[in-house]
C-alpha positions in Angstrom: 168.8 149.3 118.8 171.5 148.6 116.1 170.8 146.1 114.2 173.4 142.8 115.0 174.0 141.3 112.0 173.9 137.0 112.6 177.1 135.2 112.2 177.9 134.0 108.9 177.5 130.6 107.4 178.1 131.1 104.0 180.3 128.2 102.3 178.9 125.3 105.1 174.6 125.5 105.6 172.4 126.7 103.1 169.5 127.8 104.2 166.2 129.6 103.0 165.6 133.3 103.5 162.8 133.8 106.3 160.1 136.2 106.1 162.1 138.0 109.2 164.9 138.6 106.2 162.4 139.0 103.8 160.7 141.6 106.1 164.1 143.4 106.3 165.1 143.1 103.1 161.9 145.0 102.2 162.4 148.2 104.9 166.0 148.7 103.8 165.5 148.6 100.4 162.3 150.8 99.9 162.7 152.4 103.2 166.8 153.0 104.0 167.7 153.1 100.0 170.1 150.1 101.7 172.1 148.7 98.0 172.0 145.5 97.9 176.0 144.8 98.9 175.0 146.1 102.0 172.0 144.4 102.6 173.3 141.4 102.2 176.3 142.4 104.4 173.7 142.9 107.2 172.3 139.5 106.6 175.3 137.7 106.0 173.9 136.6 103.1 175.5 136.3 99.6 174.8 139.7 97.3 173.6 137.5 94.3 171.0 135.5 96.9 169.1 139.6 97.8 169.4 140.8 94.0 167.3 137.2 93.1 165.1 137.6 95.9 163.7 141.2 95.0 164.3 140.9 90.7 162.0 137.1 91.8 159.0 138.5 94.4 158.9 141.9 93.0 155.1 142.4 92.2 152.7 145.0 90.9 149.6 146.4 93.1 150.1 150.2 93.7 153.7 150.8 92.3 156.2 147.7 91.5 157.8 147.4 94.8 159.0 143.7 96.7 156.6 142.8 99.0 157.8 140.5 102.0 154.7 138.5 102.8 153.6 137.6 99.5 157.2 136.2 98.5 157.3 134.3 101.8 154.1 132.7 100.6 155.1 132.0 97.5 158.4 130.5 98.7 155.8 128.4 100.8 153.9 127.4 98.3 157.0 126.0 95.7 158.6 124.3 98.4 155.3 122.4 98.9 155.0 121.1 95.7 158.7 120.8 94.2 158.5 116.9 95.7 155.9 116.1 94.0 156.6 117.4 90.7 160.1 115.9 90.8 158.6 112.2 91.4 156.4 112.2 89.3 158.6 114.0 86.1 160.5 110.4 86.5 158.2 107.2 87.5 162.1 105.3 87.1 163.4 107.4 90.0 160.0 107.7 91.9 159.6 103.5 91.6 163.8 103.4 92.7 162.5 105.7 95.9 159.8 103.4 97.5 161.7 100.1 96.2 164.6 101.3 98.3 162.4 102.7 101.5 160.7 99.6 101.9 164.1 97.9 102.1 165.1 100.3 105.0 167.2 102.9 103.5 166.5 106.5 104.6 165.8 108.9 101.8 169.7 110.8 102.8 171.2 107.4 101.7 168.5 106.6 98.5 169.3 110.3 97.5 173.4 109.5 98.2 173.1 106.7 96.2 171.1 107.8 93.3 174.6 110.7 93.0 176.6 107.7 93.3 175.5 105.6 90.6 174.1 108.8 88.2 171.8 105.9 86.5 168.0 107.8 87.6 167.3 111.0 87.7 169.2 112.2 90.9 166.5 113.8 93.8 167.9 115.0 97.5 167.2 113.6 100.4 164.6 117.6 101.5 162.5 116.2 98.9 161.8 112.6 98.9 160.8 113.6 103.2 158.8 116.4 101.2 157.2 113.6 98.7 156.6 111.2 101.9 155.0 113.5 104.1 152.9 115.6 101.7 152.4 112.9 98.7 152.5 109.4 99.8 151.4 109.6 103.3 151.7 105.4 103.7 155.2 105.4 103.4 155.6 106.9 106.3 155.8 103.6 108.0 159.2 102.8 106.3 160.7 105.8 107.7 163.0 105.0 110.4 160.8 107.1 112.9 157.4 106.4 111.2 156.9 109.9 113.0 153.3 111.6 111.7 155.3 115.0 111.3 158.6 115.8 111.2 159.7 116.6 114.2 163.3 119.1 114.9 166.6 117.2 116.3 167.9 118.9 119.8 171.4 118.6 121.0 171.8 116.4 124.4 172.1 118.2 127.4 175.8 117.4 129.2 177.2 116.9 132.4 180.8 116.6 132.5 181.5 114.0 135.3 184.7 112.1 135.9 185.7 108.6 135.5 188.0 106.6 138.0 189.2 103.1 138.2 189.2 102.7 134.1 190.5 104.2 131.1 188.7 107.4 129.9 187.5 108.0 126.3 188.9 111.6 127.6 192.5 109.3 127.1 191.8 108.1 123.3 194.9 109.4 120.9 193.9 111.1 117.6 193.7 108.5 115.5 191.1 107.0 117.4 188.8 109.6 117.5 188.9 111.1 114.2 188.7 107.1 112.7 192.5 107.7 111.2 193.2 104.1 112.2 191.1 100.9 111.6 190.6 98.2 114.3 189.0 99.7 116.8 185.8 99.2 118.3 182.6 100.2 120.2 180.3 98.1 122.5 177.1 97.8 123.7 173.8 95.6 124.8 170.9 96.1 124.1 167.6 94.5 126.5 165.1 92.1 125.8 161.5 92.4 126.7 161.5 91.7 131.1 165.8 91.5 130.7 165.3 88.1 130.6 168.3 88.4 127.7 170.2 91.0 125.3 172.1 90.9 122.7 175.9 92.4 122.5 176.5 95.0 119.5 180.1 95.1 118.0 181.2 97.6 115.6 184.3 99.1 113.7 184.8 102.7 113.9 186.2 102.8 110.2 184.1 100.9 108.2 180.9 100.5 110.3 181.0 96.5 109.8 178.7 95.6 112.8 178.6 92.0 114.8 175.5 90.7 116.5 175.4 88.5 119.1 172.4 87.0 121.5 173.4 86.7 124.9 171.8 84.3 127.5 171.1 87.4 130.2 173.6 90.5 130.5 176.4 89.8 133.8 179.9 90.2 132.6 181.2 86.9 131.7 178.3 86.6 129.3 179.2 89.6 127.8 183.0 88.5 128.2 182.4 85.6 126.1 180.3 87.1 123.0 183.4 89.8 122.6 186.3 87.8 122.6 184.7 85.1 120.3 183.2 87.5 117.7 187.0 89.8 117.4 188.5 86.6 117.8 187.2 85.8 114.0 189.5 89.2 113.2 193.4 89.5 112.7 194.8 90.5 115.7 196.2 93.5 114.8 192.3 95.1 113.5 191.5 95.0 116.7 193.3 97.4 119.3 190.7 99.0 121.4 187.0 98.7 121.9 184.8 101.7 124.0 182.5 100.5 126.5 179.4 102.4 128.4 179.9 102.1 132.1 177.1 98.7 132.0 178.4 96.4 134.8 178.0 93.8 131.7 181.4 95.3 130.9 182.3 94.5 134.7 185.2 91.9 132.7 186.8 94.4 130.5 190.2 93.6 132.2 190.2 89.7 130.9 188.8 90.8 127.2 192.1 93.3 127.1 193.9 90.4 127.7 193.1 87.8 125.6 192.8 89.8 122.6 195.6 92.1 123.6 193.5 95.4 123.0 192.6 98.2 125.4 190.1 99.0 126.6 188.1 102.7 127.2 185.4 103.6 128.9 182.7 106.8 128.1 182.0 108.9 130.8 178.9 108.6 132.6 175.7 109.1 131.3 177.3 110.3 128.1 176.8 107.1 126.3 176.6 109.5 123.3 180.6 109.8 123.6 180.4 106.1 120.9 177.4 107.3 119.2 178.4 105.2 116.0 176.8 101.9 118.0 174.2 103.7 119.4 173.4 104.9 115.8 173.3 101.2 114.9 171.0 100.4 118.0 169.1 102.8 116.7 169.1 100.4 113.4 168.8 97.3 114.9 165.5 98.2 116.6 163.8 98.8 113.4 164.3 94.4 113.1 163.5 94.1 117.0 161.3 97.1 118.2 161.2 97.4 121.7 159.2 94.8 123.9 160.7 92.0 121.7 161.4 89.2 123.1 164.9 87.7 122.1 164.5 84.8 123.4 162.1 84.4 120.8 164.9 85.5 118.3 167.3 83.2 117.0 170.7 83.0 116.1 170.2 82.7 112.1 167.7 85.7 112.3 170.4 87.5 114.2 172.8 87.1 111.2 170.3 87.9 108.3 169.8 91.2 110.4 173.7 91.8 110.4 174.4 91.4 106.7 171.2 93.5 106.2 173.1 96.3 107.9 176.4 95.5 106.8 175.3 95.7 103.4 173.6 99.3 103.7 175.2 101.8 102.3 175.8 104.7 105.0 176.7 108.2 104.4 179.5 108.6 106.9 181.2 106.3 103.7 180.2 108.1 100.9 177.0 105.5 100.4 179.5 102.6 100.5 178.4 99.5 102.6 180.4 98.8 105.5 181.4 95.4 103.9 182.3 97.0 101.0 184.5 99.2 103.1 186.5 96.4 105.0 187.3 94.2 101.9 189.0 97.8 100.4 191.1 98.2 103.3 191.4 94.3 105.0 190.3 91.6 102.0 186.9 89.6 102.8 185.8 88.2 105.6 186.7 84.0 105.8 183.7 82.3 106.4 
């Protein structure tokens, strides 16, 4: 069977050589006498990557030769120890990483902020994860998911369906979808223990500014009043649309539109990921209010503190600025 080269990812995503690729290099270079450029073309890699790999891992056993298995074992050993070496070389960087992890910052945010501030030695987020899982497992408690082992991410399955009686998210303008226009919001609700009450979460799509409001129930008129009250704090031209899911608590969206003079859009059924920004914020809120929390015991003051922390938290999607910084840059500070 002829070898089919993989799709080229050069310039988009960098990945390390796999054992399979190293075995192909060994076969093509030593037995089939292929050139380095031909091997690179077949693997959709840079020729310099193949050249460095062969020079770095050529061993003398019986003859000078590139051996794939020792090369891969050396690579894994270097990968395992790299984070320990980087962080132990600079106590200030290590202290910064630990301090920010305890504040709830993710490794990506810590890495991005280090690069932006350029005051301490830079370390990539992958090295921080390696350091936590290999050298400091007690720090796993400060990661967003607190997994004992690192997990791969898999895409959600899509089940296309039609929406009736509501304006579909498919009809949103490109300026909303690509976040080129300020003033478009997403709304969602998080249920309390035993579904006694809930909290409403509003998020502005460009700045990721977040509002959290306690609800006495998930009834539609309660949600409507909460949304109108919070978004009325903004000038009218900064509230242009709201995107909802298909929960019954959003049944009075037309009244919200009338009172705020805005539009409403709805995700397709079972496609809550279509308003992924607010869903991601919900996962951050769950770090403060984990599942099983009784929201009746959570005060409005506590919710405002959580809201302040989220709006003061650097975001990778904002080039490691905070939502408050972005909002203030565009629109001026919110009146208090």
